[in-house]
C-alpha positions in Angstrom: -20.7 -26.4 24.7 -21.4 -28.0 21.1 -23.3 -24.5 20.0 -20.1 -22.3 21.1 -17.8 -24.8 18.8 -20.2 -24.5 16.2 -20.4 -21.1 16.2 -16.3 -20.2 16.7 -15.5 -22.8 13.3 -18.8 -21.0 11.5 -17.7 -18.9 8.5 -20.1 -15.9 10.0 -17.5 -16.1 13.0 -14.6 -15.9 11.0 -15.9 -12.8 8.9 -16.8 -10.9 12.1 -13.5 -11.8 13.6 -11.9 -10.5 10.6 -13.9 -7.5 10.3 -13.3 -6.4 13.8 -9.5 -6.9 13.0 -10.0 -4.6 9.6 -11.6 -2.0 11.9 -8.9 -1.9 14.6 -6.2 -1.7 11.8 -8.0 1.1 10.0 -8.2 3.2 13.4 -4.5 2.4 14.1 -3.2 3.5 10.5 -5.6 6.6 11.0 -3.4 7.6 14.2 -0.4 6.7 12.2 -1.1 8.7 9.6 -2.0 12.0 11.5 0.9 11.5 14.0 3.2 11.4 10.7 1.7 14.5 9.5 0.1 12.5 6.5 2.9 12.8 3.9 5.2 10.4 5.8 2.6 8.9 8.2 0.4 7.7 5.4 2.9 5.7 3.3 4.2 4.2 6.5 0.7 3.3 7.9 -0.3 1.7 4.5 2.7 -0.4 4.3 2.5 -1.5 8.0 -1.2 -2.4 7.1 -0.2 -4.5 4.4 2.4 -6.4 6.4 -0.2 -6.6 9.1 -2.8 -8.3 6.9 -0.4 -10.4 5.7 0.2 -12.0 9.1 -3.6 -12.3 9.6 -4.2 -14.3 6.5 -1.0 -16.3 6.7 -0.6 -16.8 10.5 -4.3 -15.9 11.5 -2.7 -13.2 14.3 -5.1 -12.3 16.9 -3.0 -9.4 18.8 -3.8 -6.7 16.0 -2.4 -4.0 18.3 0.8 -5.6 19.1 1.2 -6.8 15.9 0.9 -3.3 14.4 3.2 -1.4 16.1 5.9 -4.4 16.3 5.6 -4.0 12.3 5.4 -0.2 12.5 8.8 0.0 14.9 10.5 -2.1 11.9 9.5 -0.2 8.9 9.4 3.1 10.3 13.3 4.0 9.8 13.8 1.5 6.8 11.1 3.3 4.7 11.8 7.1 5.5 14.1 7.3 2.6 12.2 5.7 0.2 9.3 8.0 1.2 11.1 11.4 0.8 12.7 10.3 -2.7 9.6 9.3 -4.1 7.5 12.2 -2.5 9.7 14.7 -4.0 9.7 12.8 -7.3 5.7 12.6 -7.5 5.7 16.4 -6.6 8.0 17.5 -9.6 5.8 15.0 -11.9 2.8 16.9 -10.6 4.1 20.1 -11.2 5.0 19.0 -14.6 1.5 17.8 -15.5 0.2 21.1 -14.2 2.7 23.2 -16.4 1.8 21.0 -19.5 -1.7 21.1 -18.9 -1.9 24.8 -18.5 -0.1 25.1 -22.0 -2.9 23.0 -23.6 -4.9 26.5 -24.3 -4.9 27.1 -27.1 -4.2 23.6 -28.3 -0.5 22.6 -28.9 0.7 18.8 -29.7 4.0 19.3 -28.0 2.1 20.1 -24.4 -0.4 17.5 -25.3 2.2 14.6 -25.7 4.2 16.2 -22.9 1.1 16.1 -20.5 0.2 12.6 -21.4 3.8 11.6 -20.8 4.0 12.9 -17.2 0.8 11.8 -16.6 1.7 8.1 -17.6 5.0 8.3 -15.4 3.2 9.8 -12.5 0.8 6.7 -12.5 3.6 4.4 -12.8 5.5 6.0 -10.2 2.9 5.6 -7.8 2.7 2.1 -8.1 6.7 1.8 -8.0 6.1 3.9 -4.8 4.5 0.8 -3.2 6.7 -1.4 -5.1 9.5 0.5 -3.4 8.1 0.7 0.1 7.7 -3.2 0.3 11.7 -3.5 -1.0 12.4 -1.4 1.5 11.1 -3.4 4.5 12.6 -6.5 3.0 16.2 -5.6 1.4 18.8 -2.8 2.2 19.1 -1.5 -1.4 20.9 1.6 -2.7 18.6 4.1 -4.1 19.7 3.1 -7.6 18.8 -0.3 -6.9 15.3 0.5 -5.3 14.6 2.7 -8.1 15.6 -0.4 -10.8 13.7 -3.0 -9.2 10.5 -0.7 -8.1 9.9 0.4 -11.5 10.9 -3.4 -13.0 8.1 -4.8 -10.4 5.9 -1.9 -11.5 6.3 -3.3 -15.4 6.6 -6.9 -14.6 3.1 -6.9 -12.4 1.8 -4.4 -14.9 -1.4 -5.8 -15.2 -2.0 -6.3 -11.2 -0.7 -2.6 -11.2 -3.6 -1.7 -13.6 -6.2 -3.7 -11.2 -4.9 -2.0 -8.2 -5.3 1.7 -9.7 -8.9 0.7 -10.7 -9.8 -0.6 -7.2 -8.1 2.6 -5.9 -10.6 4.8 -8.2 -13.5 2.6 -7.1 -12.4 2.8 -2.9 -11.9 6.9 -3.6 -15.4 7.2 -5.0 -17.1 4.9 -2.7 -15.4 6.9 0.4 -16.7 10.1 -1.1 -20.1 9.0 -1.6 -19.9 7.2 2.0 -17.5 9.5 4.5 -18.2 7.7 7.4 -16.2 4.4 5.8 -13.1 6.5 6.2 -13.3 6.0 10.2 -14.2 2.3 9.9 -12.1 0.7 6.6 -11.1 3.9 4.8 -7.1 3.2 4.9 -7.2 -0.4 5.7 -8.8 -0.9 2.5 -6.0 0.5 0.3 -3.9 -1.9 2.4 -5.8 -4.9 1.8 -6.4 -4.1 -2.1 -2.2 -3.8 -2.3 -1.8 -7.0 -0.6 -4.2 -8.9 -2.7 -3.2 -7.1 -6.0 0.6 -6.2 -6.0 1.8 -7.7 -3.0 0.4 -11.7 -4.0 2.2 -11.0 -7.2 5.1 -11.6 -5.6 4.8 -15.3 -5.1 6.0 -15.5 -9.1 9.4 -14.5 -7.9 10.7 -17.3 -5.4 13.3 -15.3 -4.0 11.2 -12.1 -3.2 8.4 -14.0 -1.6 10.9 -16.0 0.5 12.6 -13.1 1.6 8.9 -11.4 2.4 7.9 -14.7 4.2 11.2 -14.3 6.4 10.4 -10.7 7.5 6.9 -12.2 8.3 8.0 -14.9 10.4 10.9 -12.3 12.0 7.8 -9.9 13.2 5.4 -12.5 14.2 7.9 -14.3 16.7 
């Protein structure tokens, strides 16, 4: 009995317990993404994954399956509008990037600067998209307010945003080198990255952190 208690309280046990939850979370996220036809399903699964991970960290949640689908049900309708608007915006920016890139032969300063501006806006918008998803799960905002606060968070937490982008590149590169990891930690690793870089930055904004904690308490009950 003493051995069992020692094992349960060991760092190895907590690590393996978290790893099991992490892998289970990844499988649930893959299923959600596929059922949501990727474009809609992927952002929803990542948002649900972030909130689920927060509950695992804050509450030590054990029923990952139950918590994930309870959270998914909560964020599903709240995030659809945000996803559609940002996907359209990202598609427009991607088209502009392609257009100005093709105009670089022969070299043209106008096309070069336009290409760089569009590329920068695309990168910022990706980070703002994530903030927008988080905000839409916490508040009922108009589109104007959603855009405003999403981009303000991107600029206000710019260092964290940069760390997130670098981390995302590392994750993508690792998954390309070892494709089997996609099944085990491919998507949940992005949720973990978002949680540890972007959403932990919300602690600097008392009202936002408080509102997020209220949602976590509501979902965990």
